PAGU-327014 format. One record per atom (N, C-alpha, C): z, x, y. Coordinates in steps of 0.001 Angstrom, whole numbers, padded with zeros to 6 digits. Each point is the difference from the previous one (the first is absolute). Layout:
<atoms>
<w = Z; u = X; v = Y>;
...
</atoms>
This chain:
<atoms>
<w = -177706; u = 091562; v = -048045>;
<w = 000117; u = -001136; v = 000892>;
<w = 000064; u = 000526; v = 001436>;
<w = -000786; u = -000594; v = 000916>;
<w = 000003; u = 000488; v = 001380>;
<w = 001309; u = -000331; v = 000713>;
<w = 000340; u = 000865; v = 000900>;
<w = 001179; u = -000197; v = 000835>;
<w = -000354; u = -001026; v = 001078>;
<w = 000920; u = -000913; v = 000321>;
<w = -000281; u = -001048; v = 000984>;
<w = -000343; u = 000582; v = 001374>;
<w = 000583; u = 001149; v = 000320>;
<w = -000270; u = 000607; v = 001310>;
<w = -001418; u = 000553; v = 000092>;
<w = -000603; u = 000387; v = -001115>;
<w = -001339; u = 000588; v = 000028>;
<w = -001067; u = -000955; v = -000530>;
<w = 000393; u = -001125; v = -000548>;
<w = -000947; u = -000965; v = -000552>;
<w = -000716; u = -000741; v = 001131>;
<w = -001289; u = -000315; v = -000181>;
<w = -000714; u = -000769; v = 001031>;
<w = 000594; u = -001387; v = 000219>;
<w = 000653; u = -000549; v = -001009>;
<w = 000600; u = -001330; v = 000157>;
<w = 001466; u = 000075; v = 000390>;
<w = 000469; u = 001160; v = 000387>;
<w = 001406; u = 000195; v = 000325>;
<w = 000445; u = -000707; v = 001264>;
<w = -000922; u = -000403; v = 000862>;
<w = 000357; u = -000653; v = 001268>;
<w = -000090; u = -001522; v = -000087>;
<w = 000060; u = -000573; v = -001186>;
<w = -000147; u = -001443; v = -000134>;
<w = 001080; u = -000772; v = 000754>;
<w = 001200; u = 000556; v = 000097>;
<w = 001070; u = -000696; v = 000731>;
<w = -000356; u = -000139; v = 001479>;
<w = -000590; u = 001062; v = 000572>;
<w = -000411; u = -000055; v = 001403>;
<w = -001097; u = -001028; v = 000207>;
<w = -000945; u = -000057; v = -000917>;
<w = -001105; u = -000959; v = 000104>;
<w = 000527; u = -001431; v = -000084>;
<w = 000870; u = -000268; v = -000966>;
<w = 000563; u = -001343; v = -000138>;
<w = 000835; u = -000370; v = 001230>;
<w = 000734; u = 000955; v = 000546>;
<w = 000807; u = -000275; v = 001192>;
<w = -000896; u = -000353; v = 001181>;
<w = -001100; u = 000700; v = 000175>;
<w = -000934; u = -000289; v = 001088>;
<w = -000631; u = -001380; v = -000164>;
<w = -000262; u = -000388; v = -001236>;
<w = -000590; u = -001315; v = -000260>;
<w = 001040; u = -001114; v = 000088>;
<w = 001267; u = 000362; v = 000002>;
<w = 001058; u = -001002; v = 000015>;
<w = 000114; u = -000712; v = -001334>;
<w = -000452; u = 000648; v = -001063>;
<w = 000014; u = -000602; v = -001329>;
<w = 001359; u = 000169; v = -000661>;
<w = 000391; u = -001004; v = -000759>;
<w = 001240; u = 000058; v = -000758>;
<w = -000303; u = 000581; v = -001366>;
<w = 000688; u = 001051; v = -000368>;
<w = -000252; u = 000651; v = -001286>;
<w = 000888; u = -000548; v = -001109>;
<w = 000847; u = -000946; v = 000317>;
<w = 000887; u = -000565; v = -001006>;
<w = -000744; u = -001039; v = -000832>;
<w = 000044; u = 000142; v = -001292>;
<w = -000644; u = -000955; v = -000888>;
<w = 000946; u = -001133; v = -000378>;
<w = 001240; u = 000112; v = 000399>;
<w = 000996; u = -001000; v = -000348>;
<w = 000433; u = -000785; v = 001224>;
<w = 000476; u = -001212; v = -000224>;
<w = 000548; u = -000806; v = 001067>;
<w = 001398; u = 000465; v = 000346>;
<w = 000648; u = -000686; v = 000931>;
<w = 001367; u = 000371; v = 000361>;
<w = 000918; u = -000052; v = -001217>;
<w = 000909; u = 000967; v = -000098>;
<w = 000902; u = 000014; v = -001144>;
<w = 001020; u = -001126; v = 000085>;
<w = 000417; u = -000359; v = 001172>;
<w = 000912; u = -001121; v = 000214>;
<w = -000536; u = -000842; v = 001150>;
<w = -000958; u = -000892; v = -000282>;
<w = -000558; u = -000822; v = 001072>;
<w = 000973; u = -001081; v = 000453>;
<w = -000052; u = -000322; v = 001274>;
<w = 000804; u = -001085; v = 000552>;
<w = -000408; u = -001298; v = -000701>;
<w = 000964; u = -000834; v = -000410>;
<w = -000336; u = -001240; v = -000674>;
<w = -000724; u = -001000; v = 000895>;
<w = 000099; u = 000155; v = 001324>;
<w = -000674; u = -000928; v = 000915>;
<w = -001394; u = 000462; v = 000397>;
<w = -000145; u = 001297; v = 000337>;
<w = -001284; u = 000457; v = 000543>;
<w = -000699; u = 001049; v = -000849>;
<w = 000689; u = 000603; v = -000965>;
<w = -000610; u = 000993; v = -000866>;
<w = -000036; u = 001410; v = 000564>;
<w = 000546; u = 000200; v = 001196>;
<w = 000018; u = 001336; v = 000608>;
<w = 001031; u = 000883; v = -000705>;
<w = -000213; u = 001299; v = 000058>;
<w = 000937; u = 000961; v = -000584>;
<w = 001370; u = -000161; v = 000653>;
<w = 001046; u = 000011; v = -000803>;
<w = 001365; u = -000129; v = 000496>;
<w = 000760; u = 001294; v = -000254>;
<w = 000759; u = 000410; v = 000984>;
<w = 000798; u = 001217; v = -000119>;
<w = 001245; u = -000280; v = -000835>;
<w = 000337; u = 000932; v = -000899>;
<w = 001202; u = -000144; v = -000826>;
<w = 001222; u = 000334; v = 000863>;
<w = 000972; u = -000917; v = 000007>;
<w = 001250; u = 000199; v = 000724>;
<w = 001089; u = 000452; v = -000970>;
<w = 000130; u = -000699; v = -001108>;
<w = 000898; u = 000344; v = -001099>;
<w = -000791; u = -000134; v = -001291>;
<w = 000651; u = 000131; v = -001144>;
<w = -000740; u = 000020; v = -001270>;
<w = -000845; u = -001249; v = -000227>;
<w = 000485; u = -001188; v = 000358>;
<w = -000784; u = -001225; v = -000178>;
<w = -000150; u = -000782; v = 001298>;
<w = 000219; u = 000641; v = 001136>;
<w = -000102; u = -000647; v = 001302>;
<w = -001120; u = 000663; v = 000790>;
<w = -000868; u = -000819; v = 000589>;
<w = -001165; u = 000492; v = 000720>;
<w = -000082; u = -000676; v = 001363>;
<w = -000795; u = 000596; v = 000906>;
<w = -000165; u = -000584; v = 001330>;
<w = -001465; u = -000013; v = 000383>;
<w = -000478; u = -001192; v = 000333>;
<w = -001346; u = -000182; v = 000534>;
<w = 000115; u = 000029; v = 001517>;
<w = -000908; u = 000703; v = 000675>;
<w = 000073; u = 000095; v = 001457>;
<w = -000126; u = -001367; v = 000656>;
<w = -000757; u = -000903; v = -000609>;
<w = -000231; u = -001315; v = 000606>;
<w = 001000; u = -001061; v = -000441>;
<w = 000411; u = 000028; v = -001273>;
<w = 000812; u = -001082; v = -000541>;
<w = 001454; u = 000360; v = -000283>;
<w = 000389; u = 001226; v = 000213>;
<w = 001400; u = 000381; v = -000174>;
<w = 000341; u = 000451; v = -001399>;
<w = 001259; u = -000155; v = -000348>;
<w = 000549; u = 000539; v = -001236>;
<w = -000214; u = -000978; v = -001149>;
<w = -000299; u = 000546; v = -001163>;
<w = -000080; u = -000776; v = -001226>;
<w = 000478; u = 000869; v = -001147>;
<w = 000364; u = -000622; v = -001102>;
<w = 000549; u = 000738; v = -001133>;
<w = -000568; u = -000523; v = -001308>;
<w = 000129; u = 000804; v = -001034>;
<w = -000346; u = -000426; v = -001354>;
<w = 001287; u = -000403; v = -000706>;
<w = -000003; u = -001183; v = -000639>;
<w = 001185; u = -000383; v = -000759>;
<w = -000006; u = 000731; v = -001351>;
<w = 000930; u = -000304; v = -000848>;
<w = 000119; u = 000712; v = -001278>;
<w = -001211; u = -000190; v = -000907>;
<w = -000725; u = -001089; v = 000187>;
<w = -001183; u = -000260; v = -000829>;
<w = -001263; u = 000610; v = 000601>;
<w = 000105; u = 000565; v = 001223>;
<w = -001154; u = 000591; v = 000670>;
<w = -000712; u = -000954; v = 000928>;
<w = 000544; u = -001205; v = 000176>;
<w = -000606; u = -000995; v = 000887>;
<w = 000428; u = 000272; v = 001448>;
<w = -000956; u = -000014; v = 000951>;
<w = 000368; u = 000260; v = 001399>;
<w = 000816; u = -001136; v = 000605>;
<w = 000985; u = 000381; v = 000796>;
<w = 000844; u = -000943; v = 000751>;
<w = -000042; u = 000415; v = 001464>;
<w = -000389; u = -000931; v = 000868>;
<w = -000089; u = 000300; v = 001425>;
<w = 001363; u = -000070; v = 000646>;
<w = 000216; u = 000883; v = 000987>;
<w = 001250; u = 000020; v = 000745>;
<w = -000237; u = -000461; v = 001426>;
<w = 000945; u = 000275; v = 000854>;
<w = -000099; u = -000343; v = 001409>;
<w = -000867; u = 001025; v = 000717>;
<w = -000667; u = -000399; v = 001093>;
<w = -000799; u = 000968; v = 000759>;
<w = 000867; u = 001094; v = 000571>;
<w = -000566; u = 001187; v = 000172>;
<w = 000728; u = 001109; v = 000597>;
<w = -000021; u = -000140; v = 001515>;
<w = 000830; u = 000785; v = 000683>;
<w = 000037; u = -000041; v = 001458>;
<w = -001363; u = 000308; v = 000608>;
<w = -000755; u = 000883; v = -000640>;
<w = -001302; u = 000381; v = 000536>;
<w = -001027; u = -001112; v = -000140>;
<w = 000238; u = -000983; v = -000884>;
<w = -000977; u = -001071; v = -000195>;
<w = 000437; u = -001302; v = 000662>;
<w = 001217; u = -000033; v = 000538>;
<w = 000471; u = -001218; v = 000662>;
<w = -000607; u = -000112; v = 001392>;
<w = -000176; u = -001229; v = 000405>;
<w = -000488; u = -000243; v = 001359>;
<w = 001132; u = -000630; v = 000802>;
<w = -000226; u = -000215; v = 001261>;
<w = 001033; u = -000610; v = 000835>;
<w = 000299; u = -001432; v = -000455>;
<w = -000949; u = -000675; v = -000635>;
<w = 000192; u = -001365; v = -000439>;
<w = 000875; u = -000084; v = -001244>;
<w = 000222; u = 001106; v = -000711>;
<w = 000789; u = -000029; v = -001239>;
<w = 001476; u = -000200; v = 000266>;
</atoms>
């Protein structure tokens, strides 16, 4: 088996990066229930969407939305 460093196809990551292509075949592991964007894990069942704030999974795995975070609040809030 060829070594990735010496293989002609060893630079595929650089090519994909230049094209701006996403190499992930899967969707977000924890998508925001409102917009579907990837959410960062805060605690074991608590996540944060940059746009919609904090949300959590209840015991059955159903998403529950929380209050917006300080970073997502506007002056009108």
